[in-house]
C-alpha positions as CSV (number, residue, x, y, z in Angstrom):
1,M,-59.3,17.2,3.0
2,T,-59.2,20.6,1.2
3,Q,-61.5,23.0,3.4
4,P,-63.8,25.6,2.1
5,A,-62.8,29.1,2.9
6,D,-64.3,30.2,6.3
7,I,-66.3,33.8,5.8
8,A,-67.0,36.1,8.7
9,F,-70.2,37.9,8.2
10,K,-70.0,41.3,9.8
11,P,-72.0,44.4,10.0
12,V,-71.0,47.3,7.6
13,D,-68.0,49.2,9.2
14,L,-67.0,52.1,7.0
15,D,-64.3,53.3,9.3
16,A,-62.5,50.1,8.7
17,L,-62.0,50.7,4.8
18,A,-59.2,53.2,5.0
19,T,-56.7,50.9,6.9
20,F,-57.8,47.5,5.6
21,P,-54.6,45.9,4.2
22,G,-55.8,43.4,1.7
23,R,-58.1,43.3,-1.2
24,I,-61.3,45.2,-1.2
25,A,-64.4,44.0,-3.4
26,V,-67.2,46.3,-4.2
27,F,-70.4,45.9,-6.2
28,V,-71.4,48.3,-8.9
29,P,-74.7,47.8,-10.9
30,G,-74.7,48.8,-14.5
31,K,-76.2,52.3,-13.9
32,G,-72.9,53.0,-12.0
33,T,-74.7,54.2,-8.9
34,L,-72.5,53.9,-5.8
35,D,-73.9,52.6,-2.6
36,Q,-73.1,54.0,0.9
37,A,-69.9,51.9,1.1
38,G,-68.9,52.8,-2.7
39,R,-69.2,56.4,-1.9
40,R,-67.1,56.1,1.3
41,L,-64.5,54.2,-0.8
42,N,-64.6,56.7,-3.7
43,R,-64.0,59.5,-1.2
44,L,-60.9,57.9,0.2
45,M,-59.8,56.9,-3.3
46,R,-60.0,60.8,-4.2
47,G,-62.6,60.0,-6.8
48,S,-60.8,57.3,-8.9
49,L,-63.4,54.7,-8.2
50,A,-66.2,57.0,-9.9
51,R,-63.8,57.8,-12.9
52,F,-63.5,54.0,-13.3
53,V,-67.2,53.6,-13.4
54,E,-67.8,56.4,-15.7
55,S,-65.4,55.1,-18.1
56,A,-65.8,52.7,-21.2
57,A,-64.1,49.7,-19.5
58,F,-66.8,49.7,-16.8
59,S,-69.6,49.7,-19.8
60,K,-68.1,46.8,-21.4
61,M,-68.1,44.7,-18.3
62,K,-71.0,42.0,-17.9
63,E,-72.6,41.3,-14.9
64,G,-70.4,39.4,-12.6
65,D,-67.3,40.7,-14.3
66,A,-64.5,42.2,-12.3
67,T,-61.5,44.7,-12.5
68,D,-58.8,45.5,-10.4
69,L,-57.4,48.9,-9.1
70,A,-54.3,48.2,-7.8
71,Y,-52.8,50.1,-4.8
72,P,-55.2,52.7,-4.9
73,A,-54.3,56.2,-3.4
74,G,-55.9,57.1,0.1
75,L,-56.0,53.1,1.0
76,A,-53.8,50.6,2.8
77,A,-55.4,48.0,0.6
78,E,-53.2,46.5,-2.2
79,A,-56.2,46.5,-4.6
80,V,-60.0,47.2,-5.0
81,Q,-61.8,45.0,-7.0
82,I,-64.6,46.2,-9.1
83,V,-67.2,43.9,-9.7
84,R,-70.3,44.7,-11.8
85,L,-73.7,43.3,-10.0
86,E,-77.2,44.6,-9.9
87,R,-78.6,45.6,-6.7
88,R,-81.1,42.3,-7.0
89,P,-79.1,40.0,-8.8
90,G,-80.1,36.4,-10.0
91,V,-78.6,33.5,-8.2
92,A,-76.4,32.7,-11.2
93,E,-75.1,36.2,-11.4
94,A,-74.4,36.4,-7.7
95,R,-72.6,33.3,-7.6
96,K,-70.3,34.6,-11.0
97,A,-69.6,37.7,-9.1
98,G,-68.6,35.9,-5.9
99,A,-66.4,33.5,-8.1
100,A,-64.6,36.5,-9.7
101,I,-63.3,37.5,-6.3
102,G,-62.6,33.8,-5.3
103,Q,-60.6,33.2,-8.4
104,K,-58.2,36.1,-7.0
105,R,-57.8,35.0,-3.6
106,G,-54.3,34.9,-2.3
107,H,-52.4,35.4,0.9
108,A,-53.9,38.6,1.5
109,P,-57.1,39.3,3.6
110,V,-60.2,40.0,1.8
111,L,-63.1,42.4,2.5
112,V,-66.2,42.1,0.4
113,L,-68.8,45.0,0.7
114,A,-71.9,43.4,0.2
115,G,-74.1,45.9,1.9
116,N,-77.8,45.3,1.4
117,T,-77.1,43.0,-1.6
118,N,-79.9,40.4,-1.3
119,R,-77.7,37.3,-2.5
120,A,-75.0,37.7,-0.4
121,A,-75.1,34.1,0.5
122,E,-75.2,33.0,-3.0
123,I,-72.0,35.2,-3.6
124,S,-70.2,33.5,-0.8
125,L,-70.6,30.4,-2.4
126,G,-69.3,31.2,-5.7
127,L,-66.5,32.8,-4.0
128,V,-65.3,29.6,-2.0
129,L,-66.1,27.4,-5.0
130,R,-63.6,29.4,-7.2
131,A,-61.0,29.7,-4.6
132,Y,-60.3,26.0,-4.4
133,K,-56.9,24.8,-4.9
134,F,-55.5,21.3,-4.5
135,T,-52.1,21.6,-3.4
136,D,-51.7,18.5,-1.3
137,H,-48.6,17.5,-3.2
138,Q,-46.9,20.6,-3.9
139,T,-44.0,21.6,-1.6
140,K,-44.1,25.0,-0.5
141,K,-41.4,27.5,-1.6
142,E,-39.3,29.3,1.1
143,D,-40.9,32.6,0.5
144,E,-44.4,31.3,1.0
145,T,-46.3,30.3,3.9
146,G,-49.1,28.2,2.3
147,E,-51.8,30.3,4.2
148,V,-54.4,32.2,2.6
149,G,-55.8,35.3,3.7
150,D,-58.9,35.6,5.7
151,I,-62.5,36.4,3.9
152,T,-64.9,38.9,5.4
153,M,-68.0,40.3,4.2
154,M,-69.7,43.2,5.4
155,V,-73.5,42.8,5.4
156,A,-76.5,44.6,6.4
157,K,-77.9,41.7,8.6
158,P,-75.2,39.3,9.3
159,D,-77.1,36.8,11.2
160,E,-79.4,36.3,8.6
161,V,-76.9,36.1,5.9
162,R,-75.0,33.5,7.9
163,A,-77.9,31.2,8.4
164,D,-78.6,31.2,4.6
165,A,-75.0,30.5,4.0
166,A,-74.7,27.5,6.3
167,P,-76.0,25.1,3.9
168,M,-74.3,26.3,1.0
169,A,-70.9,26.1,3.3
170,A,-72.0,22.2,3.4
171,L,-72.5,22.1,-0.3
172,A,-69.0,23.5,-0.7
173,E,-67.4,21.0,1.3
174,G,-69.3,18.1,-0.6
175,V,-67.9,19.8,-3.9
176,F,-64.3,20.0,-2.4
177,F,-64.2,16.4,-1.5
178,T,-65.2,15.3,-4.7
179,R,-62.6,17.3,-6.3
180,D,-60.1,16.3,-4.0
181,L,-60.7,12.7,-4.7
182,V,-60.8,13.0,-8.3
183,S,-57.3,15.0,-8.2
184,E,-55.6,12.5,-6.1
185,P,-53.2,10.2,-8.1
186,A,-53.7,6.5,-8.1
187,N,-50.9,5.6,-6.1
188,I,-52.3,7.5,-3.1
189,L,-56.1,6.9,-3.9
190,T,-56.0,3.1,-3.9
191,T,-59.2,1.1,-3.5
192,E,-58.3,0.9,0.2
193,E,-57.8,4.4,1.0
194,F,-60.7,5.6,-1.0
195,A,-62.7,3.1,1.1
196,A,-61.2,4.5,4.3
197,R,-62.0,7.9,3.3
198,L,-65.6,7.0,3.0
199,S,-65.6,5.1,6.1
200,A,-64.4,8.1,8.0
201,M,-67.7,9.8,7.0
202,S,-69.5,7.7,9.6
203,K,-68.3,10.5,12.0
204,L,-70.7,12.9,10.2
205,G,-73.7,10.4,10.8
206,L,-73.6,8.3,7.9
207,K,-74.2,4.5,8.1
208,V,-70.9,3.2,6.1
209,E,-70.3,-0.4,5.2
210,V,-67.3,-1.6,3.4
211,L,-68.1,-4.9,1.4
212,D,-64.7,-6.8,0.5
213,E,-63.9,-9.2,-2.3
214,A,-65.0,-12.4,-0.2
215,E,-68.3,-10.7,0.3
216,L,-68.6,-9.6,-3.4
217,E,-67.9,-13.2,-4.6
218,K,-70.5,-14.4,-2.0
219,L,-73.3,-12.0,-3.8
220,G,-72.0,-13.1,-7.1
221,M,-70.6,-9.9,-8.3
222,R,-68.5,-11.5,-10.8
223,A,-68.9,-8.6,-13.4
224,L,-67.3,-6.1,-10.9
225,L,-64.7,-8.5,-9.7
226,G,-63.4,-9.7,-13.2
227,V,-62.4,-6.0,-13.6
228,G,-60.0,-5.8,-10.6
229,L,-58.6,-9.6,-11.5
230,G,-55.1,-7.9,-12.7
231,S,-54.8,-5.4,-10.0
232,E,-52.7,-5.7,-6.6
233,T,-55.2,-3.7,-4.9
234,P,-58.5,-5.2,-3.7
235,S,-61.9,-4.6,-5.4
236,K,-64.4,-3.3,-2.7
237,V,-68.1,-1.9,-2.9
238,V,-68.8,1.0,-0.2
239,V,-72.4,1.6,0.9
240,M,-73.4,5.1,2.3
241,Q,-76.7,5.3,4.1
242,W,-78.2,8.9,5.0
243,N,-81.5,8.2,7.0
244,G,-82.7,11.8,7.6
245,G,-86.1,11.3,6.1
246,K,-89.4,9.6,7.1
247,K,-89.0,6.2,8.7
248,G,-90.1,3.6,6.0
249,D,-89.9,5.9,3.1
250,K,-87.6,3.9,0.4
251,P,-84.4,5.9,-0.4
252,L,-83.1,7.3,-3.5
253,A,-80.1,5.3,-4.6
254,L,-77.0,7.0,-6.3
255,V,-74.6,4.5,-7.9
256,G,-70.9,5.5,-8.6
257,K,-68.2,3.8,-10.9
258,G,-65.0,3.9,-8.8
259,V,-62.4,2.9,-11.2
260,V,-59.0,4.4,-9.4
261,F,-57.1,3.8,-12.3
262,D,-58.0,2.5,-15.8
263,T,-55.1,1.3,-17.9
264,G,-57.6,-0.3,-20.3
265,G,-56.5,-3.7,-19.0
266,I,-55.6,-6.2,-21.8
267,S,-57.1,-3.8,-24.3
268,I,-54.5,-1.3,-23.2
269,K,-54.9,2.4,-23.6
270,P,-52.6,4.3,-25.7
271,A,-49.5,5.9,-23.3
272,A,-50.6,9.4,-24.5
273,G,-53.1,10.8,-22.0
274,M,-53.3,7.7,-19.9
275,E,-52.2,9.9,-16.9
276,D,-55.4,11.4,-16.8
277,M,-57.3,8.0,-15.9
278,T,-56.7,9.0,-12.4
279,M,-60.0,10.7,-12.7
280,D,-61.8,7.4,-13.9
281,M,-63.5,7.1,-10.5
282,G,-65.3,10.5,-11.1
283,G,-68.8,9.0,-10.5
284,A,-67.8,7.6,-7.3
285,G,-66.5,10.7,-6.1
286,V,-69.6,12.7,-6.9
287,V,-71.7,10.2,-4.9
288,A,-69.4,10.7,-2.1
289,G,-69.4,14.5,-2.3
290,V,-73.4,14.4,-2.4
291,M,-73.5,12.0,0.8
292,R,-71.0,14.3,2.7
293,T,-73.1,17.3,2.0
294,L,-76.6,15.6,3.0
295,A,-74.9,14.6,6.3
296,L,-73.3,18.1,7.0
297,R,-76.7,19.8,6.3
298,K,-78.6,17.2,7.9
299,A,-80.7,16.8,5.0
300,K,-84.6,15.6,5.6
301,A,-84.3,12.9,3.0
302,N,-83.2,9.2,2.9
303,V,-80.5,8.4,0.3
304,V,-78.0,5.6,-0.3
305,G,-74.7,6.0,-2.0
306,L,-73.0,2.8,-3.4
307,V,-69.6,3.0,-5.2
308,G,-67.9,0.2,-6.7
309,L,-64.3,0.7,-6.1
310,V,-61.7,-1.2,-8.4
311,E,-58.5,-0.9,-10.6
312,N,-58.1,-2.0,-14.1
313,M,-54.7,-3.3,-14.6
314,P,-52.8,-6.0,-17.4
315,D,-51.6,-8.8,-15.5
316,G,-51.3,-12.4,-15.9
317,R,-54.5,-13.0,-14.1
318,A,-56.5,-10.1,-15.7
319,Q,-59.4,-10.4,-17.6
320,R,-59.3,-10.9,-21.1
321,P,-61.1,-10.2,-24.4
322,G,-63.5,-13.1,-25.2
323,D,-63.9,-13.9,-21.6
324,I,-67.5,-14.4,-20.3
325,V,-68.6,-13.7,-17.0
326,R,-71.9,-13.9,-15.1
327,S,-73.3,-10.6,-13.0
328,M,-75.1,-10.7,-9.9
329,K,-78.2,-10.7,-11.7
330,G,-77.5,-13.9,-13.4
331,D,-76.8,-12.5,-16.9
332,T,-74.0,-13.4,-18.9
333,I,-71.8,-10.9,-20.6
334,E,-69.1,-11.5,-23.1
335,V,-66.1,-9.0,-22.7
336,I,-65.3,-8.0,-26.1
337,N,-63.2,-5.0,-24.8
338,T,-61.6,-4.8,-21.1
339,D,-61.4,-1.0,-21.4
340,A,-65.2,-1.0,-21.2
341,E,-65.0,-1.9,-17.6
342,G,-67.2,0.8,-16.0
343,R,-70.4,-0.7,-16.9
344,L,-69.1,-4.0,-15.8
345,V,-68.8,-2.4,-12.3
346,L,-72.0,-0.4,-12.4
347,A,-74.1,-3.6,-13.6
348,D,-73.5,-5.3,-10.4
349,V,-73.8,-2.4,-7.9
350,M,-77.0,-1.3,-9.4
351,W,-78.7,-4.8,-9.5
352,Y,-77.2,-4.8,-5.5
353,A,-78.8,-1.4,-4.9
354,Q,-82.3,-2.5,-6.2
355,D,-82.1,-6.0,-4.4
356,R,-81.2,-4.7,-1.0
357,F,-82.9,-1.2,-0.8
358,Q,-85.8,-1.2,-3.3
359,P,-85.1,2.5,-3.8
360,S,-87.7,5.1,-5.1
361,G,-85.3,5.8,-7.8
362,M,-81.7,5.3,-8.9
363,I,-78.9,7.5,-10.4
364,D,-75.8,6.3,-11.7
365,L,-72.9,8.4,-12.6
366,A,-69.8,7.2,-14.5
367,T,-66.9,8.6,-16.7
368,L,-68.1,6.0,-19.0
369,T,-67.4,6.7,-22.5
370,G,-65.2,8.9,-24.7
371,A,-67.9,9.1,-26.9
372,I,-70.0,11.3,-24.9
373,I,-66.9,14.0,-25.2
374,I,-67.2,13.7,-29.1
375,G,-70.8,14.3,-28.8
376,L,-71.4,16.9,-26.2
377,G,-67.7,18.2,-25.4
378,H,-66.8,19.4,-22.2
379,E,-69.8,21.5,-21.5
380,N,-72.5,19.0,-20.8
381,A,-72.9,15.4,-19.4
382,G,-74.8,12.9,-21.2
383,V,-78.4,12.0,-19.5
384,F,-80.1,9.0,-20.2
385,S,-83.2,7.6,-18.6
386,N,-86.4,5.4,-18.4
387,D,-88.5,7.8,-16.4
388,D,-89.6,11.3,-17.9
389,T,-90.5,12.6,-14.5
390,L,-87.4,12.0,-12.9
391,C,-85.4,13.0,-15.7
392,H,-87.1,16.3,-16.1
393,A,-86.6,17.1,-12.4
394,F,-82.7,16.3,-12.7
395,L,-82.6,18.4,-15.6
396,K,-84.4,21.5,-13.9
397,A,-82.2,20.9,-11.1
398,A,-78.9,20.8,-13.1
399,E,-80.1,24.1,-15.2
400,A,-80.6,26.1,-11.9
401,E,-77.4,24.9,-10.8
402,G,-75.6,25.9,-14.1
403,E,-74.2,22.4,-14.4
404,G,-74.8,21.4,-18.2
405,A,-76.6,18.1,-18.8
406,W,-78.2,17.0,-22.1
407,R,-80.6,14.2,-22.4
408,L,-79.8,11.5,-25.3
409,P,-82.3,9.1,-26.8
410,M,-82.3,5.4,-25.9
411,G,-84.5,2.6,-27.5
412,P,-84.7,-1.2,-28.3
413,A,-83.2,-0.5,-31.7
414,Y,-79.8,0.0,-30.0
415,D,-80.0,-3.3,-28.5
416,K,-79.1,-5.2,-31.6
417,L,-75.3,-3.6,-31.3
418,I,-74.7,-5.2,-28.1
419,K,-76.2,-8.8,-29.2
420,S,-73.9,-11.7,-28.6
421,N,-73.7,-14.8,-30.1
422,L,-72.0,-16.5,-27.1
423,A,-73.6,-14.9,-24.0
424,D,-76.8,-12.6,-23.0
425,M,-75.0,-9.7,-24.3
426,K,-71.6,-7.8,-25.2
427,N,-69.9,-5.4,-23.3
428,V,-69.5,-3.0,-26.4
429,G,-71.3,-2.2,-29.3
430,G,-68.6,-0.6,-31.9
431,R,-68.2,3.0,-32.5
432,S,-71.6,4.0,-33.4
433,A,-73.7,5.4,-30.7
434,G,-71.2,4.3,-28.0
435,S,-72.8,6.4,-25.3
436,I,-75.9,5.3,-25.8
437,T,-75.2,1.4,-26.3
438,A,-73.2,1.6,-22.9
439,A,-76.8,3.1,-21.6
440,Q,-78.5,0.5,-23.2
441,F,-76.3,-2.3,-21.6
442,L,-76.9,-0.5,-17.9
443,A,-80.6,-0.6,-18.8
444,R,-80.7,-4.5,-18.6
445,F,-79.9,-4.2,-15.0
446,V,-82.6,-1.9,-14.2
447,R,-85.8,-3.3,-12.9
448,P,-88.7,-2.4,-14.8
449,E,-90.6,-0.7,-11.8
450,T,-87.2,1.4,-10.9
451,P,-87.0,5.0,-12.2
452,W,-83.5,5.6,-13.4
453,I,-81.1,8.1,-14.5
454,H,-77.6,7.2,-16.1
455,L,-75.2,10.3,-16.1
456,D,-72.1,9.9,-18.4
457,I,-69.7,12.5,-16.8
458,A,-66.5,11.8,-18.8
459,G,-66.5,15.4,-20.4
460,V,-67.3,17.2,-17.4
461,A,-65.6,15.7,-14.1
462,S,-62.3,17.0,-15.0
463,V,-61.4,19.6,-17.5
464,K,-58.3,21.3,-19.2
465,Q,-59.1,25.0,-18.5
466,D,-60.7,27.3,-16.0
467,T,-64.4,27.3,-15.7
468,D,-66.7,29.5,-13.7
469,F,-66.5,27.8,-10.5
470,A,-63.3,25.9,-10.7
471,P,-59.7,26.1,-11.8
472,K,-58.8,23.6,-14.5
473,G,-59.1,20.2,-13.1
474,A,-61.4,18.3,-11.3
475,T,-64.9,20.3,-11.3
476,G,-67.0,18.5,-8.7
477,W,-69.8,18.4,-11.4
478,G,-73.1,17.1,-10.2
479,V,-72.7,17.6,-6.3
480,R,-74.7,20.8,-6.6
481,A,-77.1,19.2,-9.0
482,L,-78.1,16.1,-7.2
483,D,-78.3,18.0,-3.9
484,R,-80.8,20.5,-5.6
485,L,-82.7,17.6,-6.8
486,I,-83.0,15.8,-3.5
487,R,-84.0,19.0,-1.9
488,N,-86.7,19.6,-4.6
489,T,-88.3,16.1,-4.9
490,L,-87.6,14.8,-1.3
491,E,-87.4,17.6,1.2
492,E,-90.4,19.8,0.1
């Protein structure tokens, strides 16, 4: 998997500035006052740093913005990156400043002059998140080594910063794991390969089980199994348990949709854009990334992650529109559209999670509906819930992490849209309120005593342009918010 950058935290050494061969990043507050390292750098640069800081160009920069001075006189460095940041920045501003440095990371080594900045660990997280690149399937050009430069942060108290940064490094690895999974093509990330990558996390202390089709049939997961009937790759459910909390405490259950490729099945999608359906396993990817983070940082919480892995393909054996399937719960479902397959997968896995683990709460994640993109664009995930307390706690965590999330309504009035004349329900309710009727469908597989959130991440799992903390493509949205939720509600 792609590894986050290793950052060396070292004491401030001003004598090293003149001969450093790569990129040097220096933080300057809005008033333009240079700290000790900045003043030394300015002297070596013959005053050019101060001249820029006094310019109109610097005054127009917002906190977290950065500008390069290329090949500065008096230094061996190829560039000095000036990052506007107050001496005591907020978390969001510190991470954005780090991301500005990470965005420019290349083959040259990087030296970050953090000094007494009180958010150095947060800067390091923003840096590594934005420095992510998925290059597994790119052959290297002859003039490239494929290697990237080392990163060093000079800080006043390196041991303290190193300790603060350790859990953030675990979080970054979880985000990278999610991004890698979402970025993989479907011919590489089959259901079997996906399950194998999750099974490998048993080395981190997770208890991992893989349920095959025979076991799923025995459990009665015919809604899930129906989705994969047309695929050569077998359907699976993977269960990951992290038991770091008090013995006997009920776990939080995270459930992810893992459709490794979605053609739409017999209700086949248009050809244009179908290549993007490699990311239809994004919910399962987020669950996997969270579980990896929890294991790496030895979280003091009990959490179980469950993912349903299937492929939705057209074939002579494939599920048809008009078929009626029986879920593990026992409810029958009329399949109106085989392209509304994710909710069929989630229905069985959610019921299994409650039946087996009696969780304290349950959160499902899925790239579920195009309607959520129409409603919220690519800025926010759709949030649906039956429990105000859990929902508010999640929204607070998402806001703190800068991951957009917006709660939408639910209610019995929407149930009539998925009423079937032949079965207990239909799997789609038409164009009106498409994301809400999908949530209403899932709500039928949530027991009354289970606090529950449904996250529709279709608009945020993978995007077509760069974001603050990721290049275009897979974002890893949700790993940070869910990790913070677990910290806030289960570990404090």
